[in-house]
N, C-alpha and C positions, 0 to 999 in steps of 0.2 A: 706389813702386808695389807693391801687394800681390801676392805670388806665391801662386798657387792651383793646386790639383789638382781637376779636375772628374771625378767618377766616377758613372756612371749604373748603375742596378741595385744601388745600394749598400746596400739593405736586407737582402740575403741572398746566399748563395752566393759566387761568385767576386768579384762586385762588392764585397761587404762585406769579403772577405779583402784585396782590393787596397787598400781604404780603411784597413784596420787595419795594413797593412804598407808604406804609402806611404813611410815613412821610409827604406826600402831604396833607393828611387829617388833622392830628394833632399829637402832640407828645404823646406817650404812654410809660408806664414803661415796658410793656411786650406784646408779641404777642402769643396768644394761637392758635397754628397751628394744625388744625384737619384734619386727612386723615387716610386712611387704612395703607399706606406704611410708617412705622416708619423710614426707612433708608432715604427716600426722605425728610422727615421732618428734619432729622439731617442735611442734606445738606443745607437746607434753612437757617440754622444758619449763614452760610458763606456770604449770600447775603442780608439778612434782615437788616434794619437799627436799629432795637431794639432787645433786648434779645428774643429768641424764646423758648416757652415752647411746646415741641412736645406732642400732645395728639393723640395717635394712636387709632382711633375708626372707626368702620364700622357703619356709621350713618343709614344704612338701617336695622340694627339689632334692634329688639324691646327693647333691654336693653340699647342701646346707650343714649337715653335721660336721663335715670335714672342716668347713670354714670356721665354725664355732670352736672346734677342737684346737685349731691352730691359734685362735685368739686367746684361748685359755692358757695354752702353753707359753705364749709370749708374755702374757700379763701375770700369770701365777697368782691369781687373786684368792681370797678366802670367800667362798660362796656361802653367804649366810642364809639366802633364801632363793628358791627356784619356784616360779609360778608358771605352769604350763597352761596358758589360757587360749592359745591358738586352736582353732578348729572351725568346722562348718558342717552343715547338714543339708540334705535335699529331701523335700517332701513330694514324692511322686512314685508311681509304680516303677519297679526296677527296670522293666523293658523300655520305659519312656525316658529314663534318666541316661544321659550319655555315659558310656562306659568309662571314659576318661574322668568324669566327675566322681563316679563311685570309687575308682582306684585312687584318685587324688585325695578323697575323703579318708580312705584307709591310711594313706601315707601321712597325712597331716595329723589326724586324730589319734593314730596308734604309733606308727613308726617314729614320728618326731618326738612324741612324749617319751618313749623308751630310750631314744638316742640321747635326749637332753639329760634325762635322769642319770644315765650311765656315764656321760661325759662330765657331769658336774660332781658326782659323788667323790672322786679323788680329791676335790678341792673343798670338800665340806668337813667341818669339825663338829665336836659336841655342841649341841644347841642349834645346828643348822636345820632348816625345814624345807620340805617340798610340798607344794599344793598342785595337784593335777585336777583340772576341771573335767569331771565326767558329766553325769546327768541323771535325773530321775528315770530317764529312758533306759538307763543301764540295768534296771531291775526286771525288765520284761521285754519279750519280743513284740515289735510293733510293725504290723503290715504297713507298707507305703512309706515307712521311715526305717526300713529294716537295716540298711547298711549303717546309717548313723547310730541307731540304737545298739547295734552289735559292736561298733567301735567304742562306744561309751561303756559297754559291758567289759570290754578289754581293759579300759582305763581303770575302772573300779576294781577289778580283780587284780590287775597288775600292781596298783597302788597299795592295796591292803597287804598283799604278799611281800612287796618290797619294804613296807613299813616294818614287818617282822624281821626281815633280814638286817636292816640297818639300825634297829633299836638298840642293840648292844653298844653301838658307837655313839649313842646319845643323839642320833638323828631321827627325825620323825617324818613320815609321809602321810598326807591326808588327801582323800578324794573328796572333792566338792561336787555335790550332786544337785544342781539347781533345777527348778521346774521351769515352766515357760517364763521367759525374762525379756523385759523391754530393751532390746539391743538391735544393732544392725544385722544380727543373725538372720532375721526373716527376709531381709532384702535379697539375700543369696539363696535362701532355703526354698522359696516358692518359685517353681519353674514356669508354670502355666497360669493363665488368668483364672481358671477354675481351680481354686485352692483345694488341696486334699484335706488339710486341717480346717474344719469349719467351726469347731467349738473348742475354746480354751477354758479349762476348768478354773484356772487362776493365772494372773500375769503379774510377776513380781518385778521390783525395781532392783537394778544391779547394786545400788548403794546398800540396800538391806541385806542382800545375799553376801556381799563382801564383808560387811560388818559382822555378820554371824560367823563367817569363815574365820576371821581373825580371832574371835572369841573361842571357837571350837579348836583352833590351832593351838592356842595357849593352854587349853584344857587337855591337850594330848589326844584328841579324838582322831580316829582314822577315817571317819566319814562325817561329812557335814551336810545337813539338809535344812534349808530355811523354809518356814511356812507350815502351818497346820495341815493344809490340804496336800502339800507335797510329801510331808512325813506320813500322812495317812495313806496316801496312795502307795508309797514305797513299802509300807507295812502290809497292806492288803495283798499286793501282788506276790508277796512271799508266801502267803497262805493259800490263795485261790489257785486253781488249776490254770495254767497259762492258756489253755484252749478257751476257757471262759473269759479270761482277761482280754484276749484278742477279739472274742465275740462282742464284748462290751465296747471296746474301742471302735470296731467297725460300725456298730449301731450308732454310737455317739457321733461319729463323723459322717454318717449316712453314706457309707461306702459299700 
């Protein structure tokens, strides 16, 4: 039975970094790299430690889960690792953001994550792992990034609860909650020239976040947060009233 790692969002950012460093987790026979841009997935073959099977899919499409389900049925692999790294956000007032963008964000950030987890679980065995990328934004409501933050809150809650469900099978699920990260995410997040987010408390490198994620995954953690400032903020917003947290955010960004 072929052992595989399935990594979404593998064409760039943290998804690509996970694919390039998957050897840190465990040996696999093949990496199924999922993303919209087929050309980027072909490039990944040059830097990945194992053979890459490019799977060009738009996971926000209603048909995408069916296509992956069919592929799994045909191949019958042992899924050793699933990394859900696909996702995007929009930084703008709700009424100024196209409705299609907000709904697409929910489809990709929430629906696709839940679908891939459920589709892959029947092909997982003891020792298999799932990493779902959430965000530090998952811990608090954020005006002007409200849909994105809410989708990541879903990912965090879903991942932690699913981890408890599959633990008896020897499978673990971890939510990765990065802070601001240097990726192409911002190319799509900013809609207008007048940026909503004017101040970034910290900006981290994807390599550091992924390295910490591998370490935390081996330690059996259900949540991984890299960086002192990121961990500090996540802790504070659990204590402070969310009304105050939102006031601080608005003042910080001059909104």
